[in-house]
DRENDO-1510 file (C-alpha; in Angstrom, 1 decimal, always signed):
<recs>
REC; n; res; u; v; w
REC; 1; MET; +152.8; -120.8; -40.0 .
REC; 2; LYS; +150.8; -122.6; -37.5 .
REC; 3; ARG; +149.7; -118.8; -35.9 .
REC; 4; PHE; +148.5; -117.8; -39.8 .
REC; 5; PHE; +146.7; -120.9; -40.1 .
REC; 6; ARG; +145.4; -120.7; -36.8 .
REC; 7; LEU; +144.1; -117.2; -37.7 .
REC; 8; LEU; +142.7; -118.5; -40.9 .
REC; 9; GLY; +140.6; -121.1; -39.3 .
REC; 10; TRP; +139.5; -118.3; -36.8 .
REC; 11; THR; +138.5; -116.0; -39.7 .
REC; 12; LEU; +136.6; -118.8; -41.3 .
REC; 13; VAL; +134.6; -119.6; -37.9 .
REC; 14; ILE; +133.6; -115.9; -37.9 .
REC; 15; VAL; +132.3; -115.9; -41.5 .
REC; 16; VAL; +130.4; -119.0; -41.2 .
REC; 17; ILE; +129.1; -117.2; -37.8 .
REC; 18; LEU; +128.0; -114.1; -39.7 .
REC; 19; ALA; +126.5; -115.8; -42.4 .
REC; 20; ALA; +124.3; -118.1; -40.8 .
REC; 21; GLY; +123.2; -115.1; -38.5 .
REC; 22; ALA; +122.4; -113.1; -41.7 .
REC; 23; VAL; +120.5; -116.2; -42.8 .
REC; 24; VAL; +118.6; -116.3; -39.2 .
REC; 25; ILE; +117.7; -112.9; -39.2 .
REC; 26; ALA; +116.3; -112.8; -42.9 .
REC; 27; TRP; +113.9; -115.4; -41.9 .
REC; 28; VAL; +112.7; -113.2; -38.8 .
REC; 29; LEU; +112.8; -110.2; -40.5 .
REC; 30; ASP; +111.0; -109.7; -44.2 .
REC; 31; PHE; +111.5; -106.4; -44.6 .
REC; 32; ARG; +107.6; -105.6; -45.0 .
REC; 33; GLN; +104.6; -104.3; -43.1 .
REC; 34; THR; +101.1; -105.8; -42.8 .
REC; 35; ASP; +98.2; -103.6; -44.0 .
REC; 36; GLN; +97.4; -102.5; -40.4 .
REC; 37; GLU; +100.6; -101.6; -39.6 .
REC; 38; LEU; +100.9; -99.6; -42.3 .
REC; 39; ILE; +97.7; -97.7; -41.3 .
REC; 40; ALA; +99.0; -97.3; -37.5 .
REC; 41; GLU; +102.2; -95.5; -38.8 .
REC; 42; PHE; +100.4; -93.2; -40.9 .
REC; 43; ARG; +97.5; -92.6; -38.5 .
REC; 44; ARG; +98.2; -88.9; -37.1 .
REC; 45; GLN; +98.9; -87.9; -40.6 .
REC; 46; SER; +96.4; -85.4; -41.8 .
REC; 47; VAL; +97.0; -87.2; -45.6 .
REC; 48; ARG; +97.0; -90.6; -44.6 .
REC; 49; PRO; +97.6; -93.6; -47.8 .
REC; 50; THR; +95.4; -96.6; -48.0 .
REC; 51; VAL; +96.5; -100.1; -49.1 .
REC; 52; HIS; +94.9; -101.7; -52.5 .
REC; 53; ARG; +95.3; -105.1; -54.0 .
REC; 54; TYR; +94.7; -106.0; -57.6 .
REC; 55; GLN; +94.8; -109.5; -59.3 .
REC; 56; VAL; +96.1; -109.8; -63.0 .
REC; 57; SER; +97.0; -112.4; -65.3 .
REC; 58; LEU; +98.8; -112.0; -68.5 .
REC; 59; SER; +96.5; -114.9; -70.0 .
REC; 60; ASP; +93.3; -116.9; -70.1 .
REC; 61; SER; +95.5; -119.7; -69.2 .
REC; 62; ALA; +98.3; -118.0; -66.8 .
REC; 63; PRO; +97.9; -118.2; -63.3 .
REC; 64; THR; +96.6; -115.1; -61.4 .
REC; 65; ARG; +99.0; -112.6; -59.5 .
REC; 66; THR; +98.1; -110.5; -56.8 .
REC; 67; ILE; +99.7; -107.1; -56.5 .
REC; 68; ARG; +99.4; -104.3; -53.7 .
REC; 69; PHE; +100.1; -100.8; -53.7 .
REC; 70; MET; +100.0; -98.2; -51.2 .
REC; 71; GLU; +98.0; -94.5; -52.2 .
REC; 72; THR; +97.3; -91.3; -50.9 .
REC; 73; PRO; +94.4; -89.6; -51.9 .
REC; 74; ALA; +93.7; -88.1; -55.2 .
REC; 75; ARG; +93.3; -84.6; -54.8 .
REC; 76; SER; +93.5; -81.2; -56.6 .
REC; 77; ARG; +95.6; -78.4; -55.8 .
REC; 78; SER; +94.3; -75.0; -57.5 .
REC; 79; GLY; +91.2; -76.5; -59.0 .
REC; 80; GLU; +93.8; -79.2; -60.9 .
REC; 81; ARG; +94.2; -82.6; -60.0 .
REC; 82; LEU; +97.5; -83.4; -58.9 .
REC; 83; PRO; +100.6; -85.2; -60.5 .
REC; 84; VAL; +101.5; -89.0; -59.5 .
REC; 85; VAL; +104.6; -90.4; -58.1 .
REC; 86; LEU; +105.0; -94.1; -58.4 .
REC; 87; PHE; +108.0; -95.7; -56.6 .
REC; 88; VAL; +109.2; -98.8; -57.6 .
REC; 89; HIS; +111.5; -100.4; -54.8 .
REC; 90; GLY; +115.0; -103.0; -55.5 .
REC; 91; ALA; +115.8; -106.1; -53.9 .
REC; 92; PRO; +115.2; -106.8; -51.0 .
REC; 93; SER; +112.9; -104.7; -49.9 .
REC; 94; SER; +109.2; -103.9; -50.1 .
REC; 95; LEU; +107.0; -100.7; -50.7 .
REC; 96; SER; +107.7; -99.9; -47.2 .
REC; 97; PHE; +110.9; -98.6; -48.1 .
REC; 98; PHE; +109.6; -95.3; -49.3 .
REC; 99; ASN; +107.3; -94.4; -45.7 .
REC; 100; GLY; +109.7; -91.5; -45.8 .
REC; 101; PHE; +108.3; -90.1; -48.7 .
REC; 102; PHE; +104.8; -90.7; -47.5 .
REC; 103; LYS; +105.5; -88.1; -44.2 .
REC; 104; ASP; +106.8; -85.1; -46.4 .
REC; 105; THR; +104.2; -82.7; -46.1 .
REC; 106; ALA; +105.9; -80.6; -49.1 .
REC; 107; LEU; +105.9; -83.5; -51.1 .
REC; 108; LEU; +101.9; -84.5; -50.3 .
REC; 109; ASP; +100.6; -81.0; -50.8 .
REC; 110; ARG; +102.2; -81.3; -54.5 .
REC; 111; ALA; +101.4; -84.8; -55.8 .
REC; 112; GLN; +99.5; -87.9; -55.2 .
REC; 113; LEU; +102.1; -90.3; -53.6 .
REC; 114; VAL; +101.9; -94.6; -54.6 .
REC; 115; ALA; +104.2; -96.8; -53.8 .
REC; 116; VAL; +103.9; -100.7; -55.1 .
REC; 117; ASP; +105.3; -104.5; -53.8 .
REC; 118; ARG; +107.0; -105.3; -56.8 .
REC; 119; PRO; +105.9; -109.2; -57.7 .
REC; 120; GLY; +106.9; -111.7; -55.1 .
REC; 121; TYR; +107.8; -109.2; -52.4 .
REC; 122; GLY; +105.8; -107.5; -49.7 .
REC; 123; TYR; +102.4; -108.8; -49.8 .
REC; 124; SER; +102.6; -109.5; -53.7 .
REC; 125; ASP; +102.6; -113.2; -53.6 .
REC; 126; PHE; +105.6; -112.9; -51.3 .
REC; 127; GLY; +108.1; -115.5; -52.3 .
REC; 128; ARG; +106.9; -116.0; -55.9 .
REC; 129; VAL; +109.6; -115.0; -57.8 .
REC; 130; GLU; +109.4; -113.2; -61.2 .
REC; 131; THR; +112.7; -112.7; -62.8 .
REC; 132; SER; +111.6; -111.3; -66.6 .
REC; 133; ILE; +111.6; -107.4; -66.3 .
REC; 134; ILE; +109.1; -107.7; -69.0 .
REC; 135; ARG; +106.7; -109.9; -67.3 .
REC; 136; GLN; +107.2; -107.5; -63.9 .
REC; 137; ALA; +106.2; -104.4; -65.9 .
REC; 138; GLN; +103.3; -106.4; -67.2 .
REC; 139; PHE; +102.0; -107.3; -63.8 .
REC; 140; LEU; +102.4; -103.4; -62.8 .
REC; 141; GLN; +101.1; -102.2; -66.1 .
REC; 142; PRO; +97.1; -101.7; -64.2 .
REC; 143; LEU; +98.9; -99.1; -61.9 .
REC; 144; ILE; +100.0; -97.0; -65.3 .
REC; 145; ASP; +95.9; -97.3; -66.6 .
REC; 146; ARG; +94.8; -96.4; -63.2 .
REC; 147; TYR; +96.3; -92.9; -63.4 .
REC; 148; ARG; +95.8; -92.4; -66.8 .
REC; 149; ASN; +94.2; -89.5; -65.9 .
REC; 150; ALA; +96.6; -87.9; -64.1 .
REC; 151; PRO; +97.9; -84.9; -65.6 .
REC; 152; GLN; +101.5; -86.0; -64.8 .
REC; 153; LEU; +103.1; -89.5; -63.8 .
REC; 154; ILE; +106.5; -89.5; -62.5 .
REC; 155; ILE; +108.0; -93.1; -61.6 .
REC; 156; VAL; +111.1; -93.9; -59.3 .
REC; 157; GLY; +112.9; -96.6; -59.8 .
REC; 158; SER; +115.1; -97.7; -57.1 .
REC; 159; SER; +118.5; -100.0; -57.5 .
REC; 160; TYR; +116.6; -103.1; -59.6 .
REC; 161; GLY; +113.4; -101.0; -59.4 .
REC; 162; GLY; +115.3; -98.9; -62.0 .
REC; 163; SER; +115.1; -102.1; -64.5 .
REC; 164; VAL; +111.4; -102.3; -64.0 .
REC; 165; SER; +110.6; -98.6; -64.3 .
REC; 166; ALA; +112.5; -98.6; -67.7 .
REC; 167; ARG; +110.5; -101.3; -69.3 .
REC; 168; LEU; +107.5; -99.5; -68.1 .
REC; 169; ALA; +108.0; -96.0; -69.6 .
REC; 170; MET; +109.2; -98.1; -72.9 .
REC; 171; ASN; +105.9; -99.6; -73.0 .
REC; 172; ASN; +104.0; -96.2; -72.3 .
REC; 173; PRO; +106.0; -93.6; -74.2 .
REC; 174; GLY; +102.3; -91.3; -74.0 .
REC; 175; ARG; +101.8; -91.9; -70.5 .
REC; 176; VAL; +105.1; -91.9; -68.4 .
REC; 177; ASP; +106.0; -88.2; -68.4 .
REC; 178; HIS; +109.4; -88.5; -66.1 .
REC; 179; VAL; +111.2; -91.2; -64.7 .
REC; 180; VAL; +113.6; -91.0; -61.8 .
REC; 181; PHE; +116.2; -93.9; -61.9 .
REC; 182; VAL; +117.6; -94.0; -58.4 .
REC; 183; SER; +121.0; -96.5; -58.3 .
REC; 184; SER; +119.5; -98.1; -61.0 .
REC; 185; ALA; +121.0; -101.1; -62.5 .
REC; 186; LEU; +120.3; -100.7; -66.3 .
REC; 187; GLY; +123.0; -102.0; -68.5 .
REC; 188; PRO; +123.3; -105.9; -68.5 .
REC; 189; GLY; +126.5; -106.6; -66.1 .
REC; 190; LEU; +127.0; -103.4; -65.1 .
REC; 191; GLU; +126.7; -104.7; -60.9 .
REC; 192; ARG; +128.4; -106.6; -58.9 .
REC; 193; THR; +127.4; -110.5; -58.8 .
REC; 194; TYR; +129.2; -111.9; -55.6 .
REC; 195; PRO; +130.2; -115.7; -55.5 .
REC; 196; ILE; +128.2; -116.4; -52.8 .
REC; 197; SER; +124.9; -115.8; -55.1 .
REC; 198; TYR; +126.1; -118.6; -57.3 .
REC; 199; LEU; +126.9; -121.0; -53.9 .
REC; 200; VAL; +123.2; -119.9; -52.8 .
REC; 201; ASP; +121.8; -121.1; -56.2 .
REC; 202; SER; +123.0; -124.3; -56.0 .
REC; 203; PRO; +120.3; -127.1; -55.3 .
REC; 204; LEU; +121.7; -128.2; -51.9 .
REC; 205; LEU; +121.1; -124.6; -50.1 .
REC; 206; HIS; +118.7; -122.9; -52.6 .
REC; 207; TRP; +115.2; -124.0; -50.6 .
REC; 208; GLY; +116.8; -123.3; -47.0 .
REC; 209; ILE; +117.5; -119.8; -47.8 .
REC; 210; PRO; +114.9; -117.2; -46.5 .
REC; 211; PRO; +112.1; -116.3; -49.4 .
REC; 212; LEU; +113.4; -112.7; -49.7 .
REC; 213; LEU; +116.9; -113.3; -49.8 .
REC; 214; ARG; +116.2; -116.2; -52.0 .
REC; 215; LEU; +113.9; -113.9; -54.5 .
REC; 216; ALA; +116.8; -111.1; -54.4 .
REC; 217; ASN; +119.4; -113.8; -55.4 .
REC; 218; ASP; +117.1; -115.3; -58.1 .
REC; 219; GLU; +116.5; -111.7; -60.0 .
REC; 220; LYS; +120.2; -110.7; -59.2 .
REC; 221; LEU; +121.7; -114.0; -61.6 .
REC; 222; ALA; +118.5; -113.5; -63.9 .
REC; 223; HIS; +119.4; -109.8; -64.2 .
REC; 224; TYR; +121.8; -110.0; -66.9 .
REC; 225; GLN; +119.6; -111.7; -69.6 .
REC; 226; ALA; +116.8; -109.8; -68.6 .
REC; 227; LEU; +118.2; -106.5; -69.3 .
REC; 228; ARG; +119.3; -107.8; -72.5 .
REC; 229; ALA; +115.7; -108.7; -73.3 .
REC; 230; ILE; +114.9; -105.1; -72.9 .
REC; 231; LEU; +117.8; -103.8; -74.9 .
REC; 232; PRO; +116.1; -103.0; -78.2 .
REC; 233; ASP; +113.8; -100.9; -76.7 .
REC; 234; TRP; +115.6; -98.1; -75.3 .
REC; 235; ASP; +114.5; -96.0; -78.1 .
REC; 236; ARG; +110.8; -96.3; -76.9 .
REC; 237; ILE; +111.2; -93.9; -73.9 .
REC; 238; ARG; +110.0; -90.6; -74.4 .
REC; 239; ALA; +110.2; -89.3; -71.1 .
REC; 240; LYS; +111.8; -86.5; -69.2 .
REC; 241; ILE; +114.8; -88.9; -67.5 .
REC; 242; THR; +116.6; -88.0; -63.6 .
REC; 243; MET; +119.5; -90.0; -62.7 .
REC; 244; LEU; +120.7; -90.2; -59.4 .
REC; 245; HIS; +124.0; -92.2; -58.8 .
REC; 246; GLY; +126.5; -92.4; -55.8 .
REC; 247; GLN; +130.3; -92.6; -57.5 .
REC; 248; ARG; +131.1; -94.8; -54.6 .
REC; 249; ASP; +128.6; -97.6; -55.5 .
REC; 250; GLU; +130.5; -100.9; -55.5 .
REC; 251; LEU; +127.4; -102.7; -55.5 .
REC; 252; VAL; +125.4; -101.0; -58.8 .
REC; 253; TYR; +128.3; -99.5; -60.7 .
REC; 254; PRO; +128.2; -95.3; -62.0 .
REC; 255; THR; +128.7; -96.6; -65.2 .
REC; 256; ASN; +124.6; -97.5; -65.9 .
REC; 257; VAL; +124.6; -93.5; -65.9 .
REC; 258; SER; +126.7; -93.8; -69.3 .
REC; 259; PHE; +124.7; -96.5; -70.2 .
REC; 260; ALA; +121.5; -95.1; -70.0 .
REC; 261; GLN; +122.6; -91.4; -71.5 .
REC; 262; GLN; +123.8; -93.4; -74.6 .
REC; 263; HIS; +120.7; -95.2; -75.2 .
REC; 264; LEU; +118.2; -92.8; -74.2 .
REC; 265; VAL; +118.2; -91.4; -77.8 .
REC; 266; ASN; +114.7; -89.9; -77.8 .
REC; 267; ALA; +114.6; -88.5; -74.1 .
REC; 268; PRO; +116.2; -85.7; -72.4 .
REC; 269; VAL; +119.0; -86.1; -69.7 .
REC; 270; LYS; +119.9; -84.9; -66.4 .
REC; 271; GLN; +122.0; -86.6; -64.0 .
REC; 272; PHE; +122.9; -86.4; -60.4 .
REC; 273; LEU; +126.4; -87.9; -59.1 .
REC; 274; LEU; +126.9; -88.0; -55.5 .
REC; 275; PRO; +130.9; -88.2; -55.0 .
REC; 276; GLU; +130.7; -89.6; -51.5 .
REC; 277; SER; +127.2; -92.0; -51.7 .
REC; 278; ARG; +127.0; -95.6; -52.4 .
REC; 279; HIS; +124.2; -97.6; -53.0 .
REC; 280; ASP; +122.1; -96.3; -49.9 .
REC; 281; ILE; +120.9; -93.1; -51.8 .
REC; 282; VAL; +117.3; -93.6; -50.8 .
REC; 283; MET; +118.1; -94.4; -47.2 .
REC; 284; ASN; +120.9; -91.6; -46.4 .
REC; 285; LYS; +119.8; -89.0; -49.3 .
REC; 286; ARG; +115.9; -88.8; -49.2 .
REC; 287; GLU; +115.6; -85.3; -48.3 .
REC; 288; TYR; +118.0; -84.5; -51.5 .
REC; 289; ILE; +115.8; -87.0; -53.5 .
REC; 290; ALA; +112.7; -85.0; -52.1 .
REC; 291; SER; +114.0; -81.6; -53.1 .
REC; 292; ILE; +114.4; -83.2; -56.6 .
REC; 293; LEU; +110.7; -84.3; -57.0 .
REC; 294; LEU; +109.5; -81.1; -55.8 .
REC; 295; ASP; +111.4; -79.3; -58.4 .
REC; 296; ILE; +110.3; -81.7; -61.2 .
REC; 297; LEU; +106.4; -80.6; -59.8 .
REC; 298; THR; +107.2; -77.2; -59.9 .
REC; 299; ASN; +108.1; -77.5; -63.3 .
REC; 300; VAL; +105.0; -80.0; -63.9 .
REC; 301; GLN; +102.7; -76.5; -62.6 .
REC; 302; GLY; +104.7; -74.7; -65.0 .
REC; 303; LYS; +106.9; -72.3; -62.4 .
REC; 304; PRO; +110.5; -71.1; -62.4 .
REC; 305; ASP; +113.1; -74.2; -62.8 .
REC; 306; VAL; +115.5; -75.0; -60.0 .
REC; 307; LYS; +118.8; -76.0; -61.9 .
REC; 308; ALA; +121.5; -75.3; -58.7 .
REC; 309; LEU; +121.2; -78.8; -57.9 .
REC; 310; VAL; +121.6; -80.5; -61.3 .
REC; 311; ARG; +125.5; -81.5; -62.0 .
REC; 312; ARG; +126.3; -82.6; -65.6 .
</recs>
């Protein structure tokens, strides 16, 4: 019995040390790059993105928000302007999460690529949380307006970014042509919330948590109600839908795919179910995602459909 309690004690000590270490690391690492760091990362490329910001307010009395985004140049191919692919990240993250796509020469040749820091992340008022999916989409609406003349607008939403992408498609049924949901949290309650999230939310600990983790935790705890708020509007989506989800995803459950199929009553849906993948598709399956995007872009330009990847 003494041996058991000794082992239990050491286990608790290790857990506390690991948790404290994670908090310390999170204070140092915020998973974002400055404008200068982004410019340096892509300086050797022939097609280089540029970084921009815009100001947005939801009313005359509401405070102004700053949103940062990165885009490659608007170019034409065979005399026609390229389609636009807009990437929306999850949590905790920033637009840098998609840097690999901005180095993919095949994608760069077929589309204008755009990535955005969601409100509160990266350099979009870092640390200033917004837990409403409805308002987050309103803050990103100027991007939809910016590319209104593009021949096609494709949105790629990862994890929580999928929730915001869904709302953007609801708000813009005539402008958003395709949405790619990657490991996306779409159904209320169809994701794991760890007990430590509630502990972190306590007044005693909340303000000692690094901003990046606090942002993600605040969004997590408000996500159920935020998804409930957009539940009545799924029938407004008219865009084509592609879903990628890991069948071993224990953070955002694969049942989000069946939820979406049930509620997307006015949108055609394709699904890519990855039997061995967890909640890490963007990091570990980037080339796979890029091949799907290239297939979508090929169809946009009126070429044969590549169906071999699709799993129904």
